[in-house]
C-alpha positions as CSV (number, residue, x, y, z in Angstrom):
1,M,-25.4,-4.9,-1.1
2,T,-21.7,-4.3,-1.2
3,P,-21.2,-0.6,-0.4
4,E,-19.1,1.2,-2.9
5,I,-16.0,3.2,-2.2
6,I,-17.2,6.7,-3.0
7,Y,-14.4,8.9,-1.9
8,T,-11.0,9.7,-3.2
9,W,-9.0,12.3,-1.3
10,A,-10.1,15.5,-3.0
11,G,-12.1,13.0,-5.4
12,E,-10.7,10.4,-7.8
13,G,-9.9,12.0,-11.1
14,L,-10.3,15.4,-9.9
15,L,-7.3,17.4,-8.6
16,V,-8.1,20.6,-6.7
17,V,-5.2,23.1,-6.4
18,G,-4.8,24.0,-2.7
19,L,-2.4,26.9,-1.9
20,I,0.1,27.1,0.9
21,F,2.8,29.6,0.0
22,C,6.0,28.3,1.5
23,F,9.3,30.1,1.1
24,F,11.8,27.3,1.2
25,Y,11.0,24.5,-1.2
26,F,13.3,21.9,0.4
27,I,12.0,22.6,3.9
28,Y,8.5,22.0,2.4
29,A,9.2,19.0,0.3
30,H,10.9,17.0,3.0
31,H,9.4,18.1,6.3
32,E,5.8,19.1,5.7
33,T,2.7,17.1,4.9
34,P,1.3,18.3,1.6
35,P,-2.2,17.9,0.3
36,A,-2.7,16.4,-3.1
37,T,-2.0,19.4,-5.4
38,I,0.0,22.2,-3.8
39,P,2.3,24.0,-6.2
40,V,5.9,24.0,-5.0
41,N,7.9,27.2,-4.7
42,P,10.4,26.7,-7.6
43,E,13.6,27.7,-5.9
44,K,14.4,28.1,-2.2
45,A,16.4,31.3,-2.9
46,P,18.4,31.3,-6.1
47,P,21.8,33.0,-5.8
48,P,21.9,36.5,-7.1
49,P,23.3,37.2,-10.5
50,N,26.4,38.8,-8.9
51,P,27.9,37.7,-5.5
52,V,26.8,39.9,-2.7
53,K,28.8,40.2,0.5
54,T,26.8,40.4,3.8
55,P,27.6,43.6,5.5
56,S,28.6,44.0,9.1
57,P,25.9,45.2,11.4
58,A,27.6,48.6,11.8
59,A,27.7,49.3,8.0
60,V,25.4,52.1,7.0
61,P,23.9,51.7,3.5
62,K,24.7,54.4,1.0
63,T,24.2,52.9,-2.4
64,A,21.5,50.8,-4.0
65,S,23.8,47.8,-3.8
66,D,24.3,48.5,0.0
67,Y,20.5,48.5,0.6
68,T,20.1,45.3,-1.5
69,T,22.8,43.6,0.5
70,R,21.3,44.6,3.8
71,G,17.9,43.5,2.6
72,L,19.3,40.1,1.7
73,A,20.8,39.8,5.2
74,R,17.5,40.7,6.8
75,Q,15.6,38.4,4.5
76,S,17.9,35.5,5.5
77,K,16.9,36.1,9.1
78,N,13.2,36.1,8.1
79,D,12.9,39.9,8.7
80,L,10.7,40.2,5.6
81,D,9.3,43.7,6.4
82,G,12.8,45.1,7.0
83,A,14.1,43.4,3.9
84,I,11.3,44.9,1.8
85,L,12.0,48.4,3.2
86,D,15.7,48.0,2.1
87,Y,14.7,46.8,-1.3
88,N,12.4,49.8,-1.7
89,Q,15.3,52.1,-0.9
90,A,17.6,50.3,-3.3
91,L,15.0,50.7,-6.1
92,A,14.5,54.4,-5.3
93,L,18.2,54.8,-5.9
94,D,18.4,52.4,-8.9
95,P,15.1,51.6,-10.6
96,K,16.8,49.0,-12.7
97,D,18.2,46.9,-9.9
98,V,17.2,43.5,-11.0
99,E,18.4,41.8,-7.8
100,A,16.3,44.2,-5.6
101,F,13.1,43.5,-7.7
102,Y,13.7,39.8,-7.6
103,R,14.5,39.6,-3.8
104,R,11.5,41.9,-3.0
105,G,9.3,39.5,-5.0
106,L,10.5,36.6,-2.9
107,A,9.9,38.5,0.3
108,R,6.4,39.6,-0.8
109,Q,5.6,36.0,-1.9
110,A,6.7,34.7,1.5
111,K,4.4,37.2,3.1
112,G,1.5,36.2,0.9
113,D,1.4,39.4,-1.2
114,M,0.9,37.6,-4.4
115,D,0.0,40.6,-6.5
116,G,3.1,42.5,-5.3
117,A,5.3,39.5,-6.0
118,L,3.8,39.1,-9.4
119,A,4.6,42.7,-10.3
120,D,8.2,42.4,-9.1
121,Y,8.9,39.3,-11.1
122,T,7.4,41.0,-14.1
123,Q,9.7,43.9,-13.6
124,V,12.7,41.5,-13.4
125,L,11.7,39.9,-16.7
126,G,11.3,43.3,-18.3
127,L,14.8,44.2,-17.3
128,D,16.4,40.7,-17.9
129,P,14.3,38.2,-19.8
130,K,16.8,35.4,-19.2
131,Q,15.9,35.1,-15.5
132,A,14.6,31.5,-15.4
133,D,13.8,31.7,-11.6
134,A,11.7,34.8,-12.1
135,Y,9.6,33.0,-14.8
136,S,9.3,29.9,-12.5
137,N,8.2,32.0,-9.5
138,R,5.8,34.0,-11.6
139,G,4.3,30.8,-12.9
140,F,3.9,29.6,-9.3
141,I,1.9,32.8,-8.5
142,K,-0.2,32.6,-11.6
143,Q,-1.0,29.0,-10.8
144,A,-1.9,30.0,-7.2
145,K,-4.2,32.7,-8.6
146,G,-5.9,30.2,-11.0
147,D,-4.3,31.5,-14.2
148,L,-3.2,28.0,-15.3
149,D,-2.5,28.8,-19.0
150,G,-0.3,31.8,-17.9
151,A,1.5,29.6,-15.4
152,I,2.2,26.9,-18.0
153,A,3.6,29.6,-20.3
154,D,5.9,30.9,-17.6
155,Y,7.1,27.4,-16.6
156,G,7.8,26.7,-20.3
157,Q,9.9,29.8,-20.5
158,A,11.8,29.0,-17.3
159,L,12.6,25.5,-18.6
160,L,13.8,26.7,-21.9
161,I,16.3,28.9,-20.1
162,N,17.1,26.4,-17.4
163,P,15.9,22.8,-17.9
164,K,16.9,21.7,-14.5
165,I,14.2,23.4,-12.3
166,S,12.6,20.3,-10.9
167,A,9.7,22.3,-9.3
168,A,8.7,23.8,-12.6
169,Y,8.2,20.4,-14.0
170,Y,6.3,19.3,-10.9
171,N,4.0,22.3,-11.0
172,E,3.4,21.8,-14.7
173,G,2.4,18.2,-13.8
174,L,-0.2,19.5,-11.3
175,I,-1.8,21.7,-14.0
176,E,-1.8,18.9,-16.6
177,A,-3.5,16.6,-14.0
178,Q,-6.0,19.3,-13.2
179,K,-6.8,19.7,-16.8
180,G,-7.2,15.9,-17.2
181,Y,-4.1,15.3,-19.2
182,L,-2.8,12.4,-17.1
183,D,-0.1,11.2,-19.5
184,G,1.3,14.7,-19.7
185,A,1.2,15.0,-15.9
186,I,3.1,11.7,-15.5
187,A,5.7,12.8,-18.0
188,D,6.2,16.1,-16.0
189,Y,6.5,14.2,-12.7
190,N,9.0,11.9,-14.3
191,H,11.2,14.9,-15.3
192,A,10.9,16.4,-11.8
193,L,11.9,13.1,-10.3
194,D,14.8,12.6,-12.7
195,L,16.1,16.0,-11.4
196,D,15.2,15.4,-7.7
197,P,14.7,11.8,-6.8
198,K,13.8,12.7,-3.2
199,M,10.8,14.9,-4.1
200,A,8.2,12.9,-2.1
201,I,5.2,15.0,-3.3
202,A,6.1,14.2,-6.9
203,F,5.9,10.5,-6.2
204,Y,2.6,11.1,-4.4
205,N,1.0,13.0,-7.2
206,R,2.3,10.7,-9.9
207,G,0.6,8.0,-7.8
208,N,-2.6,10.0,-8.0
209,A,-2.4,10.2,-11.8
210,K,-1.7,6.5,-12.1
211,N,-4.5,5.7,-9.7
212,T,-6.9,7.8,-11.8
213,E,-5.7,5.9,-14.9
214,G,-6.5,2.6,-13.2
215,N,-2.8,1.6,-12.9
216,L,-3.2,0.5,-9.3
217,D,0.1,-1.3,-9.0
218,G,1.9,1.7,-10.2
219,A,0.0,4.0,-7.9
220,V,0.8,1.7,-4.9
221,A,4.5,1.7,-5.8
222,D,4.6,5.6,-6.0
223,Y,2.7,6.1,-2.8
224,T,5.1,3.7,-1.1
225,Q,8.1,5.6,-2.4
226,A,6.6,8.9,-1.3
227,L,6.2,7.4,2.2
228,V,9.7,6.1,2.3
229,L,10.9,9.7,1.7
230,N,8.4,11.3,4.0
231,P,6.4,8.9,6.3
232,K,4.2,11.7,7.6
233,I,2.2,12.3,4.4
234,A,-1.2,11.2,5.7
235,P,-2.9,11.5,2.3
236,A,-0.4,9.1,0.8
237,Y,-1.4,6.4,3.3
238,F,-5.0,7.1,2.6
239,K,-4.6,7.0,-1.2
240,R,-2.5,3.8,-1.0
241,G,-5.2,2.3,1.2
242,F,-7.8,3.2,-1.4
243,A,-5.7,1.6,-4.2
244,R,-5.2,-1.5,-2.1
245,Q,-8.9,-1.6,-1.3
246,S,-9.7,-1.4,-5.0
247,K,-7.3,-4.3,-5.7
248,G,-9.1,-6.4,-3.0
249,D,-6.3,-6.2,-0.5
250,S,-8.5,-5.3,2.4
251,D,-5.9,-6.0,5.1
252,G,-3.3,-3.8,3.5
253,A,-6.0,-1.1,3.0
254,L,-7.0,-1.3,6.7
255,A,-3.4,-0.9,7.8
256,D,-3.0,2.2,5.6
257,Y,-6.2,3.8,6.8
258,D,-5.0,3.2,10.4
259,Q,-1.8,5.0,9.6
260,A,-3.6,7.9,7.9
261,L,-5.8,8.4,10.9
262,A,-2.9,8.2,13.3
263,L,-1.4,11.2,11.4
264,D,-4.7,13.0,10.7
265,P,-7.5,12.0,13.1
266,K,-9.9,14.4,11.3
267,M,-9.8,12.6,7.9
268,A,-13.5,11.8,7.6
269,V,-13.0,9.9,4.3
270,A,-10.5,7.5,5.9
271,F,-13.0,6.7,8.7
272,Y,-15.6,6.1,6.0
273,N,-13.5,3.8,3.9
274,R,-12.3,1.9,6.9
275,S,-15.9,1.4,8.0
276,L,-16.6,-0.3,4.6
277,I,-13.8,-2.8,5.2
278,K,-15.0,-3.5,8.7
279,M,-18.5,-4.0,7.3
280,Q,-17.2,-6.4,4.7
281,K,-15.3,-8.3,7.3
282,G,-18.4,-8.6,9.5
283,D,-17.1,-6.3,12.2
284,L,-20.4,-4.5,12.5
285,E,-19.6,-2.7,15.7
286,G,-16.4,-1.4,14.2
287,A,-18.3,-0.3,11.1
288,I,-20.8,1.6,13.2
289,A,-18.0,3.3,15.2
290,D,-16.1,4.4,12.1
291,S,-19.1,5.6,10.2
292,T,-20.2,7.5,13.3
293,Q,-16.8,9.2,13.3
294,A,-17.1,10.0,9.6
295,I,-20.5,11.6,10.2
296,D,-19.3,13.6,13.2
297,L,-16.5,15.1,11.0
298,D,-18.7,15.4,7.9
299,P,-22.5,15.5,8.6
300,K,-23.2,15.7,4.9
301,N,-21.5,12.3,4.2
302,A,-24.6,10.5,3.0
303,Q,-22.9,7.2,2.3
304,A,-21.7,7.0,5.9
305,Y,-25.3,7.1,7.0
306,C,-26.0,4.2,4.6
307,T,-23.1,2.1,5.9
308,R,-24.0,2.8,9.5
309,G,-27.7,2.0,8.8
310,L,-26.9,-1.3,7.2
311,A,-24.5,-2.2,10.0
312,R,-27.3,-1.5,12.5
313,V,-29.6,-3.7,10.5
314,G,-27.1,-6.5,11.1
315,K,-26.9,-5.7,14.8
316,G,-30.7,-5.7,15.1
317,D,-30.9,-2.0,15.9
318,L,-33.9,-1.5,13.7
319,A,-34.8,2.0,15.0
320,G,-31.3,3.3,14.5
321,A,-31.1,1.6,11.1
322,T,-34.4,3.3,10.0
323,A,-33.2,6.7,11.0
324,D,-29.8,6.3,9.2
325,L,-31.3,4.9,6.0
326,R,-33.9,7.6,5.8
327,K,-31.3,10.2,6.4
328,F,-29.2,8.7,3.6
329,C,-32.2,8.8,1.2
330,E,-32.8,12.4,2.2
331,L,-29.2,13.5,1.6
332,A,-28.7,11.5,-1.6
333,P,-32.1,10.5,-3.1
334,R,-30.5,9.9,-6.5
335,D,-27.5,7.8,-5.3
336,S,-27.3,4.4,-6.8
337,S,-27.6,2.8,-3.4
338,A,-30.8,4.7,-2.4
339,D,-33.1,2.1,-3.9
340,T,-31.4,-0.7,-1.9
341,A,-31.8,1.5,1.2
342,R,-35.5,1.8,0.4
343,I,-35.7,-2.0,0.1
344,Y,-34.2,-2.4,3.6
345,L,-36.6,0.2,5.0
346,W,-39.4,-2.1,3.7
347,L,-37.9,-5.1,5.5
348,I,-37.5,-3.2,8.7
349,S,-41.0,-1.6,8.5
350,T,-42.6,-5.0,7.7
351,E,-40.8,-6.7,10.6
352,Q,-41.7,-4.0,13.1
353,N,-45.4,-3.7,11.9
354,P,-46.5,-6.5,9.5
355,Q,-49.8,-4.7,8.9
356,G,-48.3,-1.2,8.4
357,N,-47.8,0.8,5.3
358,A,-44.4,-0.6,4.2
359,D,-45.9,-1.8,0.9
360,Q,-47.4,1.6,0.1
361,E,-44.2,3.4,0.9
362,L,-42.1,1.1,-1.4
363,A,-44.7,1.3,-4.2
364,T,-44.6,5.1,-4.0
365,S,-40.8,5.1,-4.2
366,L,-41.0,2.8,-7.2
367,Q,-43.4,5.1,-9.0
368,N,-41.9,8.5,-8.0
369,D,-38.2,8.5,-7.0
370,W,-36.8,5.1,-8.1
371,N,-33.3,5.3,-9.7
372,S,-32.8,1.7,-11.0
373,P,-34.1,0.7,-14.4
374,P,-37.0,-1.8,-14.4
375,E,-34.7,-4.6,-15.7
376,D,-32.2,-4.1,-12.9
377,L,-32.1,-6.8,-10.2
378,T,-32.7,-4.2,-7.5
379,S,-36.0,-3.2,-9.2
380,K,-36.9,-6.9,-9.6
381,I,-36.3,-7.4,-5.8
382,A,-38.6,-4.5,-5.0
383,A,-41.3,-5.9,-7.3
384,F,-40.9,-9.3,-5.7
385,L,-41.3,-8.0,-2.2
386,L,-44.5,-6.2,-3.3
387,G,-45.8,-9.4,-4.9
388,H,-45.6,-8.1,-8.5
389,I,-43.4,-11.0,-9.7
390,H,-43.2,-14.6,-8.6
391,E,-40.3,-16.0,-6.5
392,N,-39.2,-18.2,-9.4
393,D,-39.0,-15.3,-11.7
394,L,-36.8,-13.4,-9.2
395,I,-34.4,-16.3,-8.9
396,A,-34.2,-16.6,-12.7
397,N,-33.3,-12.9,-12.9
398,A,-30.1,-13.6,-10.9
399,A,-28.6,-15.4,-13.8
400,S,-26.1,-13.3,-15.7
401,P,-24.1,-13.7,-18.9
402,D,-21.2,-12.3,-16.9
403,P,-19.9,-15.2,-14.7
404,S,-18.2,-12.7,-12.3
405,R,-21.5,-11.0,-11.4
406,E,-23.6,-14.1,-11.0
407,P,-22.6,-15.2,-7.4
408,G,-23.2,-11.7,-6.1
409,Q,-26.7,-11.5,-7.7
410,Y,-27.6,-14.9,-6.3
411,C,-26.4,-13.9,-2.9
412,K,-28.9,-11.0,-3.0
413,V,-31.8,-13.0,-4.4
414,W,-31.5,-15.9,-1.9
415,Y,-31.3,-13.4,1.0
416,F,-34.3,-11.4,0.1
417,A,-36.3,-14.5,-0.9
418,G,-35.4,-15.9,2.5
419,M,-36.5,-12.8,4.3
420,K,-39.9,-12.7,2.6
421,R,-40.4,-16.4,3.5
422,L,-39.3,-15.6,7.1
423,L,-41.8,-12.7,7.3
424,A,-44.5,-15.0,6.0
425,G,-43.7,-17.5,8.8
426,D,-42.0,-20.1,6.5
427,M,-38.9,-20.6,8.6
428,T,-37.9,-23.9,7.0
429,T,-37.7,-22.5,3.5
430,A,-36.1,-19.3,4.8
431,I,-33.3,-21.3,6.4
432,S,-32.7,-23.1,3.2
433,Y,-32.5,-19.9,1.2
434,F,-30.2,-18.3,3.8
435,Q,-27.9,-21.3,3.4
436,K,-27.9,-21.0,-0.3
437,C,-27.0,-17.3,0.1
438,L,-24.0,-18.4,2.2
439,A,-23.1,-21.0,-0.4
440,T,-22.3,-18.1,-2.9
441,N,-19.3,-17.3,-0.7
442,Q,-19.8,-13.6,-1.2
443,K,-18.4,-12.8,2.2
444,D,-18.0,-9.1,1.6
445,S,-21.6,-8.7,0.8
446,C,-24.1,-7.2,3.3
447,E,-26.6,-9.9,2.3
448,Y,-24.2,-12.6,3.1
449,I,-23.5,-11.1,6.5
450,F,-27.2,-10.6,7.2
451,A,-28.1,-14.2,6.1
452,Q,-25.4,-15.4,8.5
453,T,-26.9,-13.3,11.3
454,E,-30.5,-14.6,10.5
455,L,-29.3,-18.2,10.7
456,Q,-27.7,-17.6,14.0
457,A,-30.8,-15.9,15.4
458,L,-33.1,-18.6,14.1
459,G,-30.8,-21.2,15.7
460,Q,-31.5,-19.4,19.0
461,G,-35.2,-19.5,18.5
462,R,-35.8,-16.1,17.1
463,A,-39.4,-15.1,16.9
464,I,-40.6,-12.8,14.1
465,P,-44.0,-11.2,13.4
466,V,-45.7,-12.8,10.4
467,K,-46.9,-10.6,7.5
468,A,-50.4,-11.4,6.4
469,E,-50.6,-12.2,2.7
């Protein structure tokens, strides 16, 4: 069995909007490490409609403009509470001070008071509906609160007034991607990048959209550009590794997962995907170590138990393999690989106790909780191990009208046929079948690795209990 890649960061095809409310967009875009779908604050602090002079410390505010000016000075020093108090005073003196409403909205947004900021931006737009930045910031808040349609409407208004707000296009792209409109998302990211070619997260998320569409080369190119601009985006290394792994570039993927984990040692999915590559390369100890790390970080990661269980089969740790494969079936009984895990549990149980209840357990699974259809090769292998179909019929079932599938199917068939012969004491035929398994050249298959291991063990005089027929 070739374990499948089951994770995409945050899930392939599914974008989940995470929310970190940063005040300065350019600081965020070029110095932080963003998750996949974080809306960007549209403007770092747009200049006020009218130039405002910063007062000297000794100046005592008297007018609304004075309080607004001092609030701006305090806000520039990150004294948000002091700034808000000044804006309150300004608005008490002049309830139509657009600048005070807007600046108070920015301060409240920076403090995480999304409702207060939303109210302030709405006041701004009631007084001056041509304020593009207020629309863009209000759209950001609506997006953060889950009002995606409202956010899209505000971004649209902002861009009608000022079509050069790159973050508004970017945030629209996030929403389009979340709704599944990938072409629209890519178009929005393109607009954002035309306006700001150094927006690393726009390259990253455009790569995500291309990855979901199956454009792996385009995705790799975008992730690479994102990392050129910001080499500390751990998810970009992971996602590029995933795309490379999907393309068959296991060495490139391995290097990317290494980089992702160097930046984020708690990225469970990177440990898991790296364990798959190590498994396919025959590095069973490395696969066990990485899948163990994945499980420690995410104990509900069923597939990591499966990978570790299979690696332990290859290492001869049958007790550990049994525990892991049973845990996998417990956590994900309807997973497509659960039936294969049950077949390996039959092999382990039969080897450990030839006269035990392995047949009964597998037969019960076939009847009650089997996932594969009867015509599937996995079901045929289970039926063969139980003696329900003849060996020649199993081998015939490996043939496929799809030439690309046939070598992998023969690899599985020759391995399991060899194991049944070995359990019956027919070592000569078992060796022949394991050699035929290797002749398929399916080096990234578990069965290929295990056949290789069996041949090495048999060459060293391995003894195995014989199952009575």
